[in-house]
C-alpha positions, 0 to 999 in steps of 0.5 A: 563744727565747721564754717562752710558745708563742705563739698565731699567729691573735691574735698575728697580728692584733696584729702587723697592727696594727703593720704598718698603723701602719708603713705609715701612718707611712711613706707618709706621706713620699709627700705630704711631699715635694711639700709641703715642696717647696712649703711650703721651697721645695726642688728635688727633690734637696732635698726627697728628703732627707725620705726620707734622714733618714727611712730612714738612721735604720734603718741607724744606730739597727739594731744598737743597737736589737737590743742594746736588744731583747736589754735589754729583751725584743721586747714592751717594745721595741715600746713604746719604739719607739712612744714614740720615735715619738711624740716624732719627731711633736712635733718637727713642732711647733717645725719648722712654727713656724718653716719651718725644714726641718732641724727636719723633718728631725729629725723624721723621723730621730726618727720612722725610729729608733723604726720601726727598733726596732719593726721589729726585734722585729715581723719576726722574730715573723712568720717564727717563728710558723709554718712557714718554707716559709709565711713569704712569705705570713704577710708578705704578710698583713701587707704588706697591712695596710702597704700598705692604710695606705699607700694612705691615708696619702697621701690623708689628709695630702694632705687636709689639707696640699694640699687647695687644692694648685693654687690655692696654687701660682698664689697664690704666684706672684703674690704679693710676698716679703713676702707670700710668706713670710707665706702660706708660714707659714701652708702649713707650719702646716698639719701642726700638728695632724695631728703632734701627734694623731698624737704622742698616738696613739702614746703611747696605743698605747705603753701599750696593747701594753705590756699587751697580750696578745702573748707576750714574745720575748726575743732569745738573746744573742750567742754568738761560739761556733760551737759547737752547729751554728751558726757563729762570725759573721753575715757567714759566711751568704751568703746573709743577707749577699747578702740585705742587698744584695738588701734595700738595693736594693729598699727603694730602688726602693720608696721611688723609685717611691712617693715620687717618682711625685708629683714625676715625675707633676708634670714630666709636666705633671700638676697638683699636686692630682692628682699629690699622690694618686699614691703611693697609687696605688703603694700600691695596685698593692703591695696587689694583689701581696700578695693575689697572694702569699697566694693563689699563695705556697707553693701555686703557687709558690716564694719563689724564683720569686715573687722572680724574676718580680717583678725581671723586672716591675721591668725591665719597668715601669721600660723602659716609664716611660722609653719612654713619656710623660704619664699612660702613663709615670706609670701604669708607676711606679705599676705598679712597686708590683704588681712591689715588693710580694712582694720583702720577703716573699720575701727575708726569710725566705730571708736569715733562714733557718737562722741561730740564734744569729744571728737577732736579728743577721741581723735587724738587718742586713736592717732596716740594709738599709732605708738603701736608701730613703735614699741611692737616692732621693738619686741619683735626686733629683740624676739628676732635676735635671740638665739632662742627664737630667731625672726620666724618664731617671733611672729608669734607677737602678732597672735594676741594682737589679731585675737584683741581684734577680733574681740573688738570687732565681736564685743568691745565695740558694742560696749556703750558703757562701762559696767 
């Protein structure tokens, strides 16, 4: 499958840098949602199209991305993914100048497309450079890189675009329509410099990756023949199909916890100056969870046990968030980060094991499951805007998500064949 032996330590260091990048770009959305809600005057449902545009790109482009990687190899595919992300970051400049929400969404979709290609290439690297039984541990290390960046991203962007959030909110209420539009135009321009810098950095990184020491990995061409001990079709692996569904609901739950906590905190009477940083709380809880995973898996906990425990914790924290209010309720949403931390590291190796020549397609299907981060937050936003439901009760949407994750841990991941 690969052209020369992988060097695990050097490869993990480079891959860790990639996961830091994934986290930084992805979790900027937690700040972009309240920022664009303010700048473009959006409802909660409308603002959560930020998550939709970003994550739906994974569903649309994952399988085409697998085809691209078969043509280019993983290393060149990574460079291409970085260049696509740079293009998406550049789209923020005309979006900000015109204060056009649709253009922001186009930019987010393009960034998501580049990340989809990048992740389809990078995730199999982490799985194949060591023993399968410790894959969750390696992915947890990658998760720390990802979520540390996720902690920093909202703080950095929040400081740039929402530094005077409470003052801006109060000022807007006192302005007439013309003055209000001019003020909002100025607020929208605050993203121009950071996203221009991001585009330049991604371009430089694309060139650096192309000439990096990371060994080339070239996916095997798809084969519909059932010989060589494999199965005729990737859908003939129940643990993969159910793993895709589990990952779909998990990513939806993760994005709801991380991207809605700021708007939820405001509904609980917490000022925007504090609420804008609360995505970082959720991500910090995830970092703690990843550290626990590195220590415990596989020495003290199996991947399935960690997954089942995560599902139980998710149900518990969701129920507590709905039963309490104010800061206590918001803290429970942040603690969902702890419940979520080990889900991706556990599902991925359980779902992709023993796929043989179907590994590339299986990886693409798992990446497509990230579309859960596009659809479920929109469902939350719709429920949150309903007077009969509201932001707190809308979190009930998470309960069946964690229930299915628990099912996969206890039963679904063990199914070798459809009955």
